[in-house]
C-alpha positions as semicolon CSV with decimal commas, in nm:
position;residue;x (nm);y (nm);z (nm)
1;M;21,505;-2,196;17,457
2;T;21,432;-2,522;17,638
3;P;21,287;-2,824;17,449
4;A;20,957;-2,776;17,634
5;R;20,924;-2,414;17,526
6;R;21,029;-2,504;17,173
7;S;20,747;-2,757;17,147
8;V;20,491;-2,514;17,289
9;F;20,581;-2,224;17,064
10;G;20,651;-2,405;16,741
11;G;21,027;-2,392;16,739
12;L;21,105;-2,182;16,432
13;L;21,442;-2,055;16,552
14;L;21,632;-1,804;16,342
15;A;21,984;-1,713;16,454
16;M;22,101;-1,400;16,281
17;A;22,334;-1,107;16,319
18;F;22,156;-0,775;16,373
19;L;22,215;-0,480;16,146
20;A;22,243;-0,123;16,263
21;S;21,904;0,045;16,304
22;P;21,950;0,423;16,277
23;G;21,702;0,620;16,481
24;Y;21,603;0,347;16,726
25;A;21,867;0,399;16,995
26;A;21,815;0,695;17,225
27;D;22,170;0,810;17,146
28;P;22,187;0,898;16,773
29;S;22,563;0,844;16,778
30;A;22,527;0,486;16,905
31;R;22,753;0,230;16,739
32;P;22,619;-0,088;16,575
33;V;22,663;-0,394;16,796
34;D;22,834;-0,699;16,652
35;G;22,737;-1,052;16,746
36;S;22,447;-1,290;16,707
37;I;22,108;-1,310;16,872
38;A;21,814;-1,545;16,823
39;I;21,454;-1,479;16,728
40;S;21,177;-1,738;16,748
41;V;20,822;-1,712;16,619
42;D;20,556;-1,972;16,688
43;H;20,382;-1,927;16,350
44;S;20,567;-1,849;16,031
45;A;20,246;-1,901;15,829
46;P;19,953;-1,788;16,049
47;E;19,592;-1,760;15,936
48;Q;19,393;-1,438;15,934
49;G;19,285;-1,362;16,293
50;A;19,577;-1,549;16,452
51;I;19,832;-1,435;16,711
52;V;20,208;-1,473;16,660
53;R;20,438;-1,494;16,959
54;V;20,782;-1,340;16,903
55;E;21,080;-1,406;17,130
56;L;21,415;-1,227;17,132
57;M;21,721;-1,373;17,307
58;G;22,089;-1,285;17,304
59;T;22,426;-1,317;17,469
60;P;22,530;-1,064;17,578
61;S;22,176;-0,974;17,671
62;P;21,994;-0,696;17,486
63;D;21,876;-0,406;17,702
64;N;21,523;-0,399;17,560
65;G;21,310;-0,514;17,271
66;V;21,051;-0,363;17,037
67;I;20,855;-0,509;16,748
68;H;20,752;-0,300;16,448
69;W;20,441;-0,438;16,280
70;K;20,188;-0,287;16,039
71;G;20,325;0,065;16,072
72;R;20,356;0,087;16,453
73;S;20,611;-0,005;16,720
74;W;20,520;-0,205;17,032
75;P;20,736;-0,267;17,342
76;M;20,833;-0,624;17,420
77;K;20,802;-0,777;17,766
78;G;21,089;-0,924;17,967
79;C;21,057;-1,302;17,996
80;G;21,379;-1,387;18,181
81;V;21,748;-1,307;18,166
82;G;21,833;-1,189;17,815
83;C;21,483;-1,268;17,691
84;F;21,202;-1,048;17,559
85;E;20,865;-1,152;17,416
86;A;20,574;-0,992;17,234
87;L;20,245;-1,092;17,075
88;A;20,167;-0,968;16,723
89;G;19,814;-0,985;16,587
90;I;19,712;-1,084;16,233
91;D;19,394;-0,892;16,155
92;L;19,095;-1,096;16,037
93;A;19,100;-0,893;15,713
94;E;19,479;-0,894;15,663
95;A;19,576;-0,954;15,300
96;P;19,709;-1,307;15,249
97;G;20,072;-1,320;15,145
98;R;20,414;-1,222;15,278
99;H;20,451;-0,951;15,544
100;T;20,757;-0,830;15,734
101;L;20,779;-0,805;16,112
102;T;21,080;-0,614;16,241
103;V;21,247;-0,673;16,578
104;M;21,452;-0,387;16,722
105;A;21,659;-0,360;17,039
106;S;21,958;-0,187;17,189
107;R;22,262;-0,334;17,358
108;G;22,558;-0,156;17,508
109;G;22,461;0,175;17,352
110;G;22,423;0,025;17,004
111;A;22,111;-0,026;16,792
112;L;21,999;-0,367;16,666
113;R;21,749;-0,467;16,398
114;A;21,631;-0,780;16,216
115;D;21,337;-0,869;15,992
116;V;21,119;-1,182;16,008
117;E;20,899;-1,285;15,715
118;I;20,540;-1,383;15,803
119;E;20,331;-1,563;15,540
120;V;19,964;-1,489;15,617
121;R;19,718;-1,755;15,503
122;E;19,354;-1,699;15,415
123;R;19,092;-1,829;15,658
124;V;18,735;-1,925;15,571
125;F;18,494;-1,757;15,814
126;P;18,135;-1,869;15,881
127;L;17,816;-1,690;15,775
128;Q;17,587;-1,575;16,057
129;A;17,232;-1,452;15,982
130;F;16,985;-1,337;16,247
131;Q;16,706;-1,093;16,328
132;V;16,704;-0,810;16,583
133;P;16,411;-0,586;16,689
134;K;16,362;-0,290;16,457
135;E;16,441;-0,041;16,735
136;K;16,785;-0,202;16,777
137;D;16,870;-0,193;16,408
138;V;17,075;0,095;16,271
139;Q;16,842;0,322;16,072
140;D;16,797;0,660;16,241
141;P;17,062;0,923;16,146
142;A;17,096;1,031;16,509
143;L;17,165;0,670;16,605
144;V;17,425;0,643;16,329
145;R;17,601;0,950;16,468
146;R;17,598;0,798;16,816
147;I;17,750;0,473;16,689
148;E;18,021;0,660;16,498
149;A;18,109;0,864;16,807
150;E;18,129;0,550;17,020
151;A;18,353;0,378;16,765
152;K;18,577;0,686;16,757
153;L;18,615;0,670;17,135
154;F;18,748;0,314;17,114
155;R;18,980;0,399;16,824
156;E;19,132;0,675;17,036
157;R;19,209;0,420;17,307
158;Y;19,372;0,183;17,057
159;D;19,568;0,461;16,886
160;A;19,715;0,608;17,206
161;P;20,090;0,557;17,263
162;P;20,130;0,195;17,379
163;S;20,176;0,130;17,749
164;L;20,441;-0,106;17,883
165;P;20,333;-0,472;17,896
166;S;20,163;-0,576;18,220
167;W;20,024;-0,906;18,091
168;G;20,166;-1,247;18,172
169;S;20,115;-1,587;18,016
170;P;19,906;-1,793;18,048
171;F;19,605;-1,567;18,032
172;Q;19,295;-1,652;18,235
173;P;18,961;-1,726;18,067
174;P;18,707;-1,447;18,126
175;V;18,452;-1,709;18,238
176;P;18,499;-2,077;18,333
177;G;18,497;-2,317;18,039
178;F;18,531;-2,033;17,788
179;V;18,464;-2,154;17,432
180;P;18,413;-1,850;17,204
181;A;18,203;-1,879;16,889
182;H;18,132;-1,678;16,574
183;F;18,467;-1,497;16,546
184;G;18,500;-1,341;16,201
185;A;18,148;-1,442;16,098
186;R;18,018;-1,253;15,798
187;R;17,696;-1,117;15,945
188;V;17,357;-1,069;15,781
189;I;17,120;-0,882;16,014
190;N;16,754;-0,846;15,922
191;G;16,851;-0,951;15,569
192;E;17,124;-0,686;15,529
193;P;17,501;-0,763;15,507
194;R;17,695;-0,602;15,794
195;N;18,050;-0,580;15,927
196;P;18,213;-0,908;16,037
197;H;18,188;-1,022;16,397
198;T;18,517;-0,923;16,560
199;G;18,489;-1,106;16,893
200;G;18,388;-1,442;17,035
201;D;18,046;-1,509;17,191
202;M;17,952;-1,755;17,464
203;T;17,592;-1,803;17,576
204;L;17,570;-1,810;17,956
205;P;17,312;-1,752;18,230
206;A;17,272;-1,393;18,338
207;G;17,480;-1,307;18,643
208;V;17,778;-1,536;18,576
209;P;18,091;-1,352;18,703
210;V;18,331;-1,217;18,439
211;H;18,703;-1,186;18,516
212;S;18,997;-0,993;18,372
213;I;19,220;-1,215;18,160
214;A;19,541;-1,046;18,283
215;D;19,677;-0,752;18,477
216;G;19,595;-0,419;18,319
217;R;19,413;-0,089;18,344
218;V;19,051;-0,011;18,257
219;V;19,052;0,246;17,976
220;F;18,675;0,243;17,916
221;S;18,384;0,161;18,145
222;G;18,046;0,271;18,015
223;E;17,737;0,201;17,807
224;Q;17,722;0,194;17,428
225;F;17,460;0,104;17,168
226;F;17,598;-0,223;17,039
227;G;17,770;-0,365;17,348
228;G;17,550;-0,226;17,624
229;N;17,757;-0,223;17,944
230;E;18,115;-0,245;17,817
231;L;18,466;-0,267;17,958
232;L;18,792;-0,217;17,771
233;I;19,116;-0,313;17,948
234;D;19,467;-0,221;17,833
235;H;19,717;-0,496;17,921
236;G;20,013;-0,315;17,768
237;G;20,229;-0,398;17,470
238;G;19,935;-0,342;17,235
239;I;19,701;-0,598;17,396
240;F;19,343;-0,491;17,478
241;S;19,054;-0,708;17,600
242;M;18,688;-0,606;17,580
243;Y;18,378;-0,738;17,753
244;F;18,030;-0,652;17,614
245;H;17,663;-0,696;17,715
246;L;17,746;-0,702;18,086
247;A;17,464;-0,687;18,339
248;E;17,682;-0,463;18,554
249;R;18,034;-0,322;18,562
250;A;18,233;-0,377;18,883
251;V;18,532;-0,160;18,788
252;S;18,574;0,204;18,686
253;E;18,769;0,378;18,411
254;G;19,130;0,434;18,515
255;Q;19,126;0,150;18,769
256;A;19,411;-0,102;18,777
257;V;19,294;-0,465;18,769
258;R;19,465;-0,795;18,838
259;R;19,451;-1,122;18,648
260;G;19,141;-1,312;18,761
261;E;18,977;-1,012;18,926
262;R;18,597;-0,998;18,896
263;I;18,508;-0,704;18,670
264;G;18,137;-0,760;18,601
265;S;17,875;-1,022;18,520
266;V;17,707;-1,170;18,213
267;G;17,397;-0,988;18,088
268;A;17,200;-0,898;17,777
269;T;17,247;-0,520;17,757
270;G;17,290;-0,340;17,425
271;R;17,205;-0,517;17,100
272;A;17,179;-0,872;17,230
273;T;16,925;-1,147;17,167
274;G;16,983;-1,302;17,511
275;P;17,235;-1,329;17,797
276;H;17,585;-1,394;17,669
277;L;17,940;-1,263;17,687
278;H;18,091;-1,100;17,382
279;F;18,466;-1,107;17,440
280;G;18,699;-0,931;17,199
281;L;19,074;-0,880;17,158
282;R;19,291;-0,624;16,987
283;V;19,655;-0,730;16,961
284;T;19,893;-0,472;16,807
285;G;19,591;-0,308;16,647
286;A;19,456;-0,627;16,490
287;R;19,117;-0,790;16,544
288;V;19,213;-1,143;16,647
289;D;19,043;-1,468;16,743
290;P;19,016;-1,499;17,124
291;A;19,069;-1,874;17,092
292;S;19,426;-1,810;16,975
293;L;19,537;-1,640;17,297
294;P;19,732;-1,884;17,522
295;G;19,533;-1,998;17,825
296;L;19,189;-1,867;17,727
297;V;19,057;-2,196;17,593
298;E;19,150;-2,532;17,745
299;N;19,363;-2,763;17,529
300;R;19,447;-2,479;17,285
């Protein structure tokens, strides 16, 4: 890792020998591989809602890389000769304390494995109280069933087998000058406590173009109660971006999109008090702060 990259990504470098990892290699008779590799993580003590970048390097080069985090495995992305990288999300409700992230790979027909300890720190989230029209509040049983069905649809997208990474760093902001607010806010709506706010909001004039933050594929394009016109894009490796309250959707479900491509425009559809973009991220299944993704917010 160069000095520049070390300064950008925190520089916690752990050189360690890998142990055999039965069951990971495609060939069950694969031999353990001797030798040392290096793992770097940019945050060894991240807060709730943060993103951790993991890098795997080795000589001789590993053939691939996978991270195992919170009960699931996610493919790493090639980042140069002998280098693989991944982003791991720390959910906004993750229990503070020590957690184990496992890095797995294969090299020369052998299986490799190493564990990295992550110390999650508690984060204090703001309180957000506001009013919405009665017809947009959740009261009617039929409306509750609709909301549950819509949430299930998104969970199915997140729970599908992970696609190979198509993202690249830095990511592009969804709108110019993106400064998301209210992530993780404990919400009180019409005087009633509700679920925390899992995305970042930015108030903007209606019609402002919205762009994809990275290459990917649209896995949902439709209308739902809370988010109005919504888009969900799978960028591979467990990274999903979502765009809510759009005035219109310029892409269709199943369509491949490129970084910076216009996908819609700012609106006030769904349960919104005015024109704004609600932008959300899921990273390896975790609800994470959009401000923590490299490139989305200037000077971050």
